[in-house]
ROVO-123896 format. One record per atom (N, C-alpha, C, O): atom name; x, y negated, z; residue in three letters. Coordinates in Angstrom, 3 decimals, always signed. Example, Ala and Ser with C-alpha at 12.3 -4.5 7.8 and 13.67 -1.06 7.14 Angstrom:
REM residues 2
+------+----------+----------+----------+------+
: atom :     east :    north :       up : type :
+------+----------+----------+----------+------+
:    N :  +13.190 :   +5.690 :   +7.800 :  ALA :
:   CA :  +12.300 :   +4.500 :   +7.800 :  ALA :
:    C :  +13.200 :   +3.300 :   +7.800 :  ALA :
:    O :  +14.236 :   +3.319 :   +8.465 :  ALA :
:    N :  +12.850 :   +2.250 :   +7.080 :  SER :
:   CA :  +13.670 :   +1.060 :   +7.140 :  SER :
:    C :  +12.900 :   -0.030 :   +7.870 :  SER :
:    O :  +13.409 :   -1.138 :   +8.039 :  SER :
+------+----------+----------+----------+------+
This chain:
REM residues 101
+------+----------+----------+----------+------+
: atom :     east :    north :       up : type :
+------+----------+----------+----------+------+
:    N : +115.433 :  -12.289 :  -63.618 :  MET :
:   CA : +116.299 :  -13.444 :  -63.594 :  MET :
:    C : +117.193 :  -13.338 :  -62.369 :  MET :
:    O : +116.774 :  -12.911 :  -61.293 :  MET :
:    N : +118.413 :  -13.735 :  -62.571 :  VAL :
:   CA : +119.403 :  -13.725 :  -61.493 :  VAL :
:    C : +119.830 :  -15.162 :  -61.228 :  VAL :
:    O : +120.113 :  -15.914 :  -62.161 :  VAL :
:    N : +119.874 :  -15.538 :  -59.961 :  VAL :
:   CA : +120.319 :  -16.867 :  -59.569 :  VAL :
:    C : +121.269 :  -16.749 :  -58.389 :  VAL :
:    O : +121.377 :  -15.699 :  -57.756 :  VAL :
:    N : +121.952 :  -17.846 :  -58.109 :  SER :
:   CA : +122.802 :  -17.955 :  -56.928 :  SER :
:    C : +122.543 :  -19.327 :  -56.309 :  SER :
:    O : +121.947 :  -20.187 :  -56.957 :  SER :
:    N : +122.976 :  -19.546 :  -55.078 :  PRO :
:   CA : +122.794 :  -20.870 :  -54.486 :  PRO :
:    C : +123.394 :  -21.992 :  -55.356 :  PRO :
:    O : +122.795 :  -23.060 :  -55.490 :  PRO :
:    N : +124.552 :  -21.753 :  -55.932 :  GLN :
:   CA : +125.192 :  -22.771 :  -56.772 :  GLN :
:    C : +124.348 :  -23.069 :  -58.010 :  GLN :
:    O : +124.209 :  -24.228 :  -58.402 :  GLN :
:    N : +123.795 :  -22.045 :  -58.618 :  LEU :
:   CA : +122.958 :  -22.241 :  -59.804 :  LEU :
:    C : +121.678 :  -23.009 :  -59.444 :  LEU :
:    O : +121.267 :  -23.905 :  -60.182 :  LEU :
:    N : +121.056 :  -22.668 :  -58.329 :  LEU :
:   CA : +119.844 :  -23.380 :  -57.917 :  LEU :
:    C : +120.148 :  -24.838 :  -57.582 :  LEU :
:    O : +119.356 :  -25.726 :  -57.897 :  LEU :
:    N : +121.288 :  -25.087 :  -56.946 :  ALA :
:   CA : +121.683 :  -26.470 :  -56.644 :  ALA :
:    C : +121.915 :  -27.257 :  -57.924 :  ALA :
:    O : +121.507 :  -28.414 :  -58.028 :  ALA :
:    N : +122.572 :  -26.629 :  -58.903 :  GLU :
:   CA : +122.822 :  -27.303 :  -60.177 :  GLU :
:    C : +121.506 :  -27.598 :  -60.896 :  GLU :
:    O : +121.339 :  -28.675 :  -61.468 :  GLU :
:    N : +120.588 :  -26.660 :  -60.869 :  LEU :
:   CA : +119.285 :  -26.881 :  -61.486 :  LEU :
:    C : +118.587 :  -28.073 :  -60.845 :  LEU :
:    O : +118.022 :  -28.911 :  -61.548 :  LEU :
:    N : +118.619 :  -28.157 :  -59.526 :  GLY :
:   CA : +118.016 :  -29.286 :  -58.830 :  GLY :
:    C : +118.667 :  -30.602 :  -59.209 :  GLY :
:    O : +117.975 :  -31.603 :  -59.397 :  GLY :
:    N : +119.998 :  -30.616 :  -59.326 :  GLU :
:   CA : +120.717 :  -31.831 :  -59.711 :  GLU :
:    C : +120.366 :  -32.256 :  -61.131 :  GLU :
:    O : +120.173 :  -33.443 :  -61.397 :  GLU :
:    N : +120.285 :  -31.303 :  -62.032 :  VAL :
:   CA : +119.955 :  -31.613 :  -63.428 :  VAL :
:    C : +118.533 :  -32.154 :  -63.527 :  VAL :
:    O : +118.292 :  -33.128 :  -64.241 :  VAL :
:    N : +117.600 :  -31.545 :  -62.829 :  LEU :
:   CA : +116.216 :  -31.998 :  -62.892 :  LEU :
:    C : +116.027 :  -33.387 :  -62.274 :  LEU :
:    O : +115.044 :  -34.067 :  -62.570 :  LEU :
:    N : +116.953 :  -33.807 :  -61.429 :  ALA :
:   CA : +116.877 :  -35.137 :  -60.815 :  ALA :
:    C : +117.415 :  -36.233 :  -61.738 :  ALA :
:    O : +117.314 :  -37.413 :  -61.402 :  ALA :
:    N : +117.979 :  -35.876 :  -62.877 :  ARG :
:   CA : +118.516 :  -36.874 :  -63.809 :  ARG :
:    C : +117.377 :  -37.664 :  -64.453 :  ARG :
:    O : +116.280 :  -37.144 :  -64.660 :  ARG :
:    N : +117.660 :  -38.927 :  -64.763 :  PRO :
:   CA : +116.616 :  -39.780 :  -65.360 :  PRO :
:    C : +115.970 :  -39.186 :  -66.618 :  PRO :
:    O : +114.775 :  -39.383 :  -66.840 :  PRO :
:    N : +116.723 :  -38.477 :  -67.431 :  LYS :
:   CA : +116.126 :  -37.966 :  -68.677 :  LYS :
:    C : +115.063 :  -36.893 :  -68.438 :  LYS :
:    O : +114.298 :  -36.569 :  -69.346 :  LYS :
:    N : +115.009 :  -36.335 :  -67.214 :  PHE :
:   CA : +113.992 :  -35.332 :  -66.900 :  PHE :
:    C : +112.896 :  -35.887 :  -65.991 :  PHE :
:    O : +112.027 :  -35.141 :  -65.540 :  PHE :
:    N : +112.935 :  -37.194 :  -65.720 :  GLU :
:   CA : +111.982 :  -37.811 :  -64.796 :  GLU :
:    C : +110.533 :  -37.576 :  -65.238 :  GLU :
:    O : +109.650 :  -37.379 :  -64.403 :  GLU :
:    N : +110.300 :  -37.596 :  -66.526 :  ARG :
:   CA : +108.947 :  -37.397 :  -67.062 :  ARG :
:    C : +108.340 :  -36.067 :  -66.606 :  ARG :
:    O : +107.133 :  -35.980 :  -66.377 :  ARG :
:    N : +109.174 :  -35.033 :  -66.474 :  TRP :
:   CA : +108.691 :  -33.697 :  -66.137 :  TRP :
:    C : +108.973 :  -33.299 :  -64.689 :  TRP :
:    O : +108.298 :  -32.426 :  -64.144 :  TRP :
:    N : +109.956 :  -33.926 :  -64.072 :  ALA :
:   CA : +110.392 :  -33.446 :  -62.755 :  ALA :
:    C : +110.467 :  -34.545 :  -61.706 :  ALA :
:    O : +111.232 :  -34.424 :  -60.750 :  ALA :
:    N : +109.695 :  -35.609 :  -61.860 :  SER :
:   CA : +109.754 :  -36.692 :  -60.887 :  SER :
:    C : +109.079 :  -36.286 :  -59.580 :  SER :
:    O : +108.331 :  -35.310 :  -59.520 :  SER :
:    N : +109.362 :  -37.052 :  -58.552 :  GLY :
:   CA : +108.768 :  -36.771 :  -57.251 :  GLY :
:    C : +109.201 :  -35.407 :  -56.747 :  GLY :
:    O : +110.382 :  -35.059 :  -56.772 :  GLY :
:    N : +108.253 :  -34.668 :  -56.306 :  GLU :
:   CA : +108.541 :  -33.336 :  -55.761 :  GLU :
:    C : +108.449 :  -32.230 :  -56.820 :  GLU :
:    O : +108.667 :  -31.058 :  -56.511 :  GLU :
:    N : +108.130 :  -32.595 :  -58.063 :  ARG :
:   CA : +107.973 :  -31.562 :  -59.100 :  ARG :
:    C : +109.269 :  -30.812 :  -59.354 :  ARG :
:    O : +109.245 :  -29.595 :  -59.537 :  ARG :
:    N : +110.399 :  -31.505 :  -59.371 :  GLY :
:   CA : +111.682 :  -30.839 :  -59.581 :  GLY :
:    C : +111.992 :  -29.863 :  -58.466 :  GLY :
:    O : +112.426 :  -28.738 :  -58.715 :  GLY :
:    N : +111.770 :  -30.295 :  -57.242 :  THR :
:   CA : +111.998 :  -29.429 :  -56.080 :  THR :
:    C : +111.067 :  -28.220 :  -56.123 :  THR :
:    O : +111.487 :  -27.099 :  -55.833 :  THR :
:    N : +109.819 :  -28.444 :  -56.481 :  ALA :
:   CA : +108.854 :  -27.349 :  -56.574 :  ALA :
:    C : +109.250 :  -26.369 :  -57.677 :  ALA :
:    O : +109.109 :  -25.156 :  -57.522 :  ALA :
:    N : +109.747 :  -26.908 :  -58.792 :  TYR :
:   CA : +110.177 :  -26.040 :  -59.886 :  TYR :
:    C : +111.342 :  -25.164 :  -59.446 :  TYR :
:    O : +111.349 :  -23.965 :  -59.724 :  TYR :
:    N : +112.325 :  -25.741 :  -58.767 :  VAL :
:   CA : +113.481 :  -24.965 :  -58.297 :  VAL :
:    C : +113.016 :  -23.886 :  -57.317 :  VAL :
:    O : +113.488 :  -22.751 :  -57.381 :  VAL :
:    N : +112.113 :  -24.224 :  -56.427 :  ALA :
:   CA : +111.597 :  -23.254 :  -55.458 :  ALA :
:    C : +110.850 :  -22.117 :  -56.162 :  ALA :
:    O : +111.018 :  -20.951 :  -55.806 :  ALA :
:    N : +110.034 :  -22.453 :  -57.150 :  ALA :
:   CA : +109.302 :  -21.422 :  -57.892 :  ALA :
:    C : +110.258 :  -20.537 :  -58.683 :  ALA :
:    O : +110.082 :  -19.320 :  -58.747 :  ALA :
:    N : +111.259 :  -21.150 :  -59.276 :  PHE :
:   CA : +112.268 :  -20.404 :  -60.031 :  PHE :
:    C : +112.996 :  -19.433 :  -59.097 :  PHE :
:    O : +113.200 :  -18.269 :  -59.441 :  PHE :
:    N : +113.382 :  -19.914 :  -57.922 :  ALA :
:   CA : +114.080 :  -19.079 :  -56.949 :  ALA :
:    C : +113.202 :  -17.924 :  -56.482 :  ALA :
:    O : +113.679 :  -16.801 :  -56.317 :  ALA :
:    N : +111.915 :  -18.203 :  -56.270 :  ALA :
:   CA : +110.992 :  -17.181 :  -55.781 :  ALA :
:    C : +110.786 :  -16.055 :  -56.787 :  ALA :
:    O : +110.482 :  -14.926 :  -56.404 :  ALA :
:    N : +110.951 :  -16.360 :  -58.074 :  GLN :
:   CA : +110.749 :  -15.362 :  -59.124 :  GLN :
:    C : +112.051 :  -14.704 :  -59.566 :  GLN :
:    O : +112.065 :  -13.948 :  -60.537 :  GLN :
:    N : +113.136 :  -14.983 :  -58.864 :  SER :
:   CA : +114.459 :  -14.521 :  -59.293 :  SER :
:    C : +115.100 :  -13.614 :  -58.250 :  SER :
:    O : +114.672 :  -13.549 :  -57.098 :  SER :
:    N : +116.118 :  -12.931 :  -58.688 :  GLU :
:   CA : +116.920 :  -12.092 :  -57.803 :  GLU :
:    C : +118.108 :  -12.932 :  -57.331 :  GLU :
:    O : +118.950 :  -13.333 :  -58.134 :  GLU :
:    N : +118.169 :  -13.194 :  -56.027 :  LEU :
:   CA : +119.205 :  -14.051 :  -55.476 :  LEU :
:    C : +120.481 :  -13.257 :  -55.214 :  LEU :
:    O : +120.458 :  -12.231 :  -54.534 :  LEU :
:    N : +121.590 :  -13.745 :  -55.761 :  HIS :
:   CA : +122.918 :  -13.175 :  -55.525 :  HIS :
:    C : +123.784 :  -14.245 :  -54.881 :  HIS :
:    O : +123.552 :  -15.440 :  -55.067 :  HIS :
:    N : +124.764 :  -13.819 :  -54.137 :  ALA :
:   CA : +125.718 :  -14.762 :  -53.559 :  ALA :
:    C : +126.512 :  -15.418 :  -54.677 :  ALA :
:    O : +126.667 :  -14.849 :  -55.758 :  ALA :
:    N : +127.012 :  -16.617 :  -54.409 :  ASP :
:   CA : +127.897 :  -17.252 :  -55.376 :  ASP :
:    C : +129.124 :  -16.364 :  -55.560 :  ASP :
:    O : +129.651 :  -15.832 :  -54.583 :  ASP :
:    N : +129.582 :  -16.196 :  -56.794 :  PRO :
:   CA : +130.755 :  -15.343 :  -57.037 :  PRO :
:    C : +131.987 :  -15.893 :  -56.323 :  PRO :
:    O : +132.254 :  -17.095 :  -56.356 :  PRO :
:    N : +132.726 :  -15.006 :  -55.685 :  GLU :
:   CA : +133.937 :  -15.410 :  -54.961 :  GLU :
:    C : +135.185 :  -15.253 :  -55.799 :  GLU :
:    O : +136.143 :  -16.009 :  -55.639 :  GLU :
:    N : +135.184 :  -14.288 :  -56.684 :  ASP :
:   CA : +136.411 :  -13.933 :  -57.401 :  ASP :
:    C : +136.436 :  -14.458 :  -58.834 :  ASP :
:    O : +136.864 :  -13.757 :  -59.751 :  ASP :
:    N : +135.979 :  -15.684 :  -59.020 :  ASP :
:   CA : +135.980 :  -16.285 :  -60.349 :  ASP :
:    C : +137.407 :  -16.643 :  -60.743 :  ASP :
:    O : +138.035 :  -17.505 :  -60.129 :  ASP :
:    N : +137.909 :  -15.973 :  -61.770 :  VAL :
:   CA : +139.282 :  -16.224 :  -62.214 :  VAL :
:    C : +139.364 :  -17.400 :  -63.169 :  VAL :
:    O : +140.459 :  -17.892 :  -63.442 :  VAL :
:    N : +138.241 :  -17.859 :  -63.680 :  GLY :
:   CA : +138.227 :  -19.023 :  -64.563 :  GLY :
:    C : +138.679 :  -18.699 :  -65.976 :  GLY :
:    O : +139.078 :  -17.577 :  -66.287 :  GLY :
:    N : +138.605 :  -19.719 :  -66.820 :  GLY :
:   CA : +139.044 :  -19.573 :  -68.200 :  GLY :
:    C : +138.070 :  -18.866 :  -69.110 :  GLY :
:    O : +138.445 :  -18.461 :  -70.210 :  GLY :
:    N : +136.833 :  -18.704 :  -68.689 :  HIS :
:   CA : +135.845 :  -18.009 :  -69.509 :  HIS :
:    C : +135.307 :  -18.894 :  -70.629 :  HIS :
:    O : +135.129 :  -18.443 :  -71.761 :  HIS :
:    N : +135.051 :  -20.161 :  -70.299 :  VAL :
:   CA : +134.440 :  -21.088 :  -71.247 :  VAL :
:    C : +135.166 :  -22.429 :  -71.243 :  VAL :
:    O : +135.962 :  -22.712 :  -70.347 :  VAL :
:    N : +134.884 :  -23.251 :  -72.254 :  ARG :
:   CA : +135.540 :  -24.564 :  -72.363 :  ARG :
:    C : +135.318 :  -25.426 :  -71.133 :  ARG :
:    O : +136.243 :  -26.078 :  -70.649 :  ARG :
:    N : +134.096 :  -25.428 :  -70.630 :  ASP :
:   CA : +133.766 :  -26.224 :  -69.452 :  ASP :
:    C : +133.966 :  -25.360 :  -68.215 :  ASP :
:    O : +133.162 :  -24.472 :  -67.931 :  ASP :
:    N : +135.033 :  -25.622 :  -67.489 :  ALA :
:   CA : +135.377 :  -24.808 :  -66.317 :  ALA :
:    C : +134.256 :  -24.799 :  -65.280 :  ALA :
:    O : +134.171 :  -23.870 :  -64.477 :  ALA :
:    N : +133.394 :  -25.820 :  -65.285 :  ASP :
:   CA : +132.275 :  -25.851 :  -64.343 :  ASP :
:    C : +131.258 :  -24.744 :  -64.617 :  ASP :
:    O : +130.437 :  -24.432 :  -63.754 :  ASP :
:    N : +131.303 :  -24.156 :  -65.798 :  ASP :
:   CA : +130.376 :  -23.081 :  -66.156 :  ASP :
:    C : +130.953 :  -21.683 :  -65.920 :  ASP :
:    O : +130.247 :  -20.690 :  -66.097 :  ASP :
:    N : +132.198 :  -21.594 :  -65.533 :  ASP :
:   CA : +132.814 :  -20.285 :  -65.315 :  ASP :
:    C : +132.082 :  -19.463 :  -64.258 :  ASP :
:    O : +132.026 :  -18.236 :  -64.346 :  ASP :
:    N : +131.518 :  -20.146 :  -63.254 :  TYR :
:   CA : +130.806 :  -19.401 :  -62.214 :  TYR :
:    C : +129.604 :  -18.657 :  -62.784 :  TYR :
:    O : +129.228 :  -17.605 :  -62.266 :  TYR :
:    N : +128.991 :  -19.192 :  -63.851 :  LEU :
:   CA : +127.851 :  -18.517 :  -64.467 :  LEU :
:    C : +128.269 :  -17.192 :  -65.104 :  LEU :
:    O : +127.554 :  -16.193 :  -65.022 :  LEU :
:    N : +129.422 :  -17.204 :  -65.729 :  VAL :
:   CA : +129.948 :  -15.972 :  -66.317 :  VAL :
:    C : +130.275 :  -14.979 :  -65.206 :  VAL :
:    O : +129.935 :  -13.800 :  -65.304 :  VAL :
:    N : +130.928 :  -15.450 :  -64.160 :  ALA :
:   CA : +131.262 :  -14.566 :  -63.038 :  ALA :
:    C : +129.993 :  -14.022 :  -62.386 :  ALA :
:    O : +129.944 :  -12.846 :  -62.023 :  ALA :
:    N : +128.980 :  -14.849 :  -62.233 :  LEU :
:   CA : +127.708 :  -14.397 :  -61.670 :  LEU :
:    C : +127.081 :  -13.341 :  -62.564 :  LEU :
:    O : +126.617 :  -12.310 :  -62.077 :  LEU :
:    N : +127.065 :  -13.588 :  -63.859 :  GLY :
:   CA : +126.506 :  -12.615 :  -64.791 :  GLY :
:    C : +127.237 :  -11.284 :  -64.753 :  GLY :
:    O : +126.612 :  -10.226 :  -64.803 :  GLY :
:    N : +128.543 :  -11.335 :  -64.665 :  GLN :
:   CA : +129.339 :  -10.108 :  -64.598 :  GLN :
:    C : +129.095 :   -9.368 :  -63.288 :  GLN :
:    O : +128.907 :   -8.152 :  -63.282 :  GLN :
:    N : +129.097 :  -10.104 :  -62.181 :  THR :
:   CA : +128.898 :   -9.495 :  -60.866 :  THR :
:    C : +127.513 :   -8.865 :  -60.757 :  THR :
:    O : +127.363 :   -7.766 :  -60.223 :  THR :
:    N : +126.511 :   -9.562 :  -61.264 :  ALA :
:   CA : +125.128 :   -9.082 :  -61.181 :  ALA :
:    C : +124.797 :   -8.085 :  -62.284 :  ALA :
:    O : +123.714 :   -7.499 :  -62.293 :  ALA :
:    N : +125.727 :   -7.894 :  -63.211 :  ARG :
:   CA : +125.539 :   -6.958 :  -64.329 :  ARG :
:    C : +124.286 :   -7.270 :  -65.140 :  ARG :
:    O : +123.464 :   -6.395 :  -65.412 :  ARG :
:    N : +124.163 :   -8.540 :  -65.519 :  VAL :
:   CA : +123.006 :   -8.958 :  -66.315 :  VAL :
:    C : +123.172 :   -8.518 :  -67.764 :  VAL :
:    O : +124.283 :   -8.245 :  -68.220 :  VAL :
:    N : +122.069 :   -8.454 :  -68.471 :  ASP :
:   CA : +122.112 :   -8.123 :  -69.891 :  ASP :
:    C : +122.576 :   -9.311 :  -70.719 :  ASP :
:    O : +123.236 :   -9.142 :  -71.745 :  ASP :
:    N : +122.228 :  -10.518 :  -70.269 :  ALA :
:   CA : +122.587 :  -11.719 :  -71.032 :  ALA :
:    C : +122.458 :  -12.953 :  -70.159 :  ALA :
:    O : +121.714 :  -12.974 :  -69.178 :  ALA :
:    N : +123.198 :  -13.973 :  -70.541 :  ILE :
:   CA : +123.005 :  -15.310 :  -69.996 :  ILE :
:    C : +122.156 :  -16.053 :  -71.018 :  ILE :
:    O : +122.468 :  -16.051 :  -72.209 :  ILE :
:    N : +121.083 :  -16.688 :  -70.553 :  VAL :
:   CA : +120.195 :  -17.439 :  -71.439 :  VAL :
:    C : +120.481 :  -18.920 :  -71.220 :  VAL :
:    O : +120.316 :  -19.440 :  -70.116 :  VAL :
:    N : +120.908 :  -19.586 :  -72.279 :  SER :
:   CA : +121.330 :  -20.977 :  -72.133 :  SER :
:    C : +121.313 :  -21.704 :  -73.472 :  SER :
:    O : +121.406 :  -21.092 :  -74.537 :  SER :
:    N : +121.193 :  -23.020 :  -73.390 :  LEU :
:   CA : +121.370 :  -23.878 :  -74.566 :  LEU :
:    C : +122.738 :  -24.553 :  -74.547 :  LEU :
:    O : +123.055 :  -25.331 :  -75.446 :  LEU :
:    N : +123.534 :  -24.268 :  -73.553 :  ASP :
:   CA : +124.853 :  -24.888 :  -73.375 :  ASP :
:    C : +125.819 :  -24.362 :  -74.438 :  ASP :
:    O : +126.113 :  -23.167 :  -74.487 :  ASP :
:    N : +126.306 :  -25.265 :  -75.284 :  ARG :
:   CA : +127.209 :  -24.876 :  -76.375 :  ARG :
:    C : +128.494 :  -24.242 :  -75.841 :  ARG :
:    O : +129.039 :  -23.336 :  -76.473 :  ARG :
:    N : +128.985 :  -24.702 :  -74.691 :  ASP :
:   CA : +130.198 :  -24.110 :  -74.136 :  ASP :
:    C : +129.993 :  -22.623 :  -73.843 :  ASP :
:    O : +130.898 :  -21.819 :  -74.063 :  ASP :
:    N : +128.833 :  -22.262 :  -73.360 :  LEU :
:   CA : +128.532 :  -20.849 :  -73.102 :  LEU :
:    C : +128.237 :  -20.103 :  -74.401 :  LEU :
:    O : +128.745 :  -19.002 :  -74.618 :  LEU :
:    N : +127.420 :  -20.701 :  -75.259 :  LEU :
:   CA : +127.041 :  -20.029 :  -76.508 :  LEU :
:    C : +128.238 :  -19.762 :  -77.417 :  LEU :
:    O : +128.276 :  -18.747 :  -78.113 :  LEU :
:    N : +129.205 :  -20.660 :  -77.412 :  ASP :
:   CA : +130.382 :  -20.521 :  -78.284 :  ASP :
:    C : +131.531 :  -19.753 :  -77.647 :  ASP :
:    O : +132.575 :  -19.577 :  -78.275 :  ASP :
:    N : +131.357 :  -19.293 :  -76.411 :  ALA :
:   CA : +132.467 :  -18.684 :  -75.668 :  ALA :
:    C : +132.940 :  -17.352 :  -76.257 :  ALA :
:    O : +134.106 :  -16.991 :  -76.097 :  ALA :
:    N : +132.053 :  -16.617 :  -76.933 :  GLY :
:   CA : +132.456 :  -15.331 :  -77.495 :  GLY :
:    C : +132.926 :  -14.357 :  -76.426 :  GLY :
:    O : +133.985 :  -13.745 :  -76.561 :  GLY :
:    N : +132.151 :  -14.214 :  -75.381 :  LEU :
:   CA : +132.528 :  -13.340 :  -74.272 :  LEU :
:    C : +132.501 :  -11.884 :  -74.709 :  LEU :
:    O : +131.621 :  -11.469 :  -75.464 :  LEU :
:    N : +133.452 :  -11.125 :  -74.240 :  ASP :
:   CA : +133.587 :   -9.734 :  -74.658 :  ASP :
:    C : +132.430 :   -8.840 :  -74.217 :  ASP :
:    O : +131.843 :   -8.135 :  -75.037 :  ASP :
:    N : +132.106 :   -8.866 :  -72.949 :  ARG :
:   CA : +131.132 :   -7.908 :  -72.435 :  ARG :
:    C : +129.867 :   -8.534 :  -71.891 :  ARG :
:    O : +129.158 :   -7.921 :  -71.094 :  ARG :
:    N : +129.581 :   -9.751 :  -72.318 :  LEU :
:   CA : +128.401 :  -10.422 :  -71.806 :  LEU :
:    C : +127.805 :  -11.294 :  -72.910 :  LEU :
:    O : +128.445 :  -12.223 :  -73.402 :  LEU :
:    N : +126.582 :  -10.979 :  -73.281 :  ALA :
:   CA : +125.912 :  -11.763 :  -74.324 :  ALA :
:    C : +125.443 :  -13.094 :  -73.753 :  ALA :
:    O : +125.022 :  -13.179 :  -72.599 :  ALA :
:    N : +125.523 :  -14.122 :  -74.575 :  VAL :
:   CA : +124.956 :  -15.429 :  -74.249 :  VAL :
:    C : +124.023 :  -15.769 :  -75.403 :  VAL :
:    O : +124.447 :  -15.853 :  -76.555 :  VAL :
:    N : +122.749 :  -15.963 :  -75.081 :  VAL :
:   CA : +121.748 :  -16.215 :  -76.122 :  VAL :
:    C : +120.926 :  -17.446 :  -75.774 :  VAL :
:    O : +120.739 :  -17.771 :  -74.602 :  VAL :
:    N : +120.438 :  -18.127 :  -76.805 :  ASP :
:   CA : +119.581 :  -19.278 :  -76.552 :  ASP :
:    C : +118.179 :  -18.779 :  -76.192 :  ASP :
:    O : +117.827 :  -17.647 :  -76.523 :  ASP :
:    N : +117.380 :  -19.601 :  -75.524 :  PRO :
:   CA : +116.064 :  -19.154 :  -75.055 :  PRO :
:    C : +115.141 :  -18.641 :  -76.156 :  PRO :
:    O : +114.424 :  -17.663 :  -75.944 :  PRO :
:    N : +115.140 :  -19.270 :  -77.310 :  VAL :
:   CA : +114.258 :  -18.821 :  -78.397 :  VAL :
:    C : +114.634 :  -17.408 :  -78.837 :  VAL :
:    O : +113.770 :  -16.546 :  -78.997 :  VAL :
:    N : +115.906 :  -17.187 :  -79.027 :  ARG :
:   CA : +116.365 :  -15.846 :  -79.419 :  ARG :
:    C : +116.056 :  -14.822 :  -78.329 :  ARG :
:    O : +115.642 :  -13.700 :  -78.621 :  ARG :
:    N : +116.257 :  -15.213 :  -77.084 :  PHE :
:   CA : +115.969 :  -14.308 :  -75.976 :  PHE :
:    C : +114.495 :  -13.933 :  -75.954 :  PHE :
:    O : +114.155 :  -12.753 :  -75.869 :  PHE :
:    N : +113.618 :  -14.931 :  -76.031 :  LEU :
:   CA : +112.174 :  -14.655 :  -75.974 :  LEU :
:    C : +111.720 :  -13.818 :  -77.169 :  LEU :
:    O : +110.835 :  -12.974 :  -77.028 :  LEU :
:    N : +112.305 :  -14.038 :  -78.325 :  SER :
:   CA : +111.901 :  -13.247 :  -79.498 :  SER :
:    C : +112.371 :  -11.805 :  -79.386 :  SER :
:    O : +111.840 :  -10.928 :  -80.068 :  SER :
:    N : +113.354 :  -11.546 :  -78.538 :  SER :
:   CA : +113.851 :  -10.178 :  -78.384 :  SER :
:    C : +113.021 :   -9.365 :  -77.389 :  SER :
:    O : +113.177 :   -8.147 :  -77.299 :  SER :
:    N : +112.141 :  -10.035 :  -76.644 :  LEU :
:   CA : +111.326 :   -9.330 :  -75.640 :  LEU :
:    C : +110.198 :   -8.559 :  -76.260 :  LEU :
:    O : +109.425 :   -7.916 :  -75.550 :  LEU :
+------+----------+----------+----------+------+
């Protein structure tokens, strides 16, 4: 797994949302982010993001990170990423990814 400071910060923000309180309340969200980071390869946030990769410009950094880190795929449930049709970078949902292992 590849992560960056921006990705870890976003994960922490998402886990702090009320809809995830059942699973990530208190320090559980922070602990999850720390465990995720500890099991991942940390890369710097991409500097040369040209944008325009996906419908949601806030997700462009993920594509740039994937390209910079030369990952095999981005694993996501985000429709903006899944529907992007990226030329040289696969985007797969978690179920499909796990079944390919």
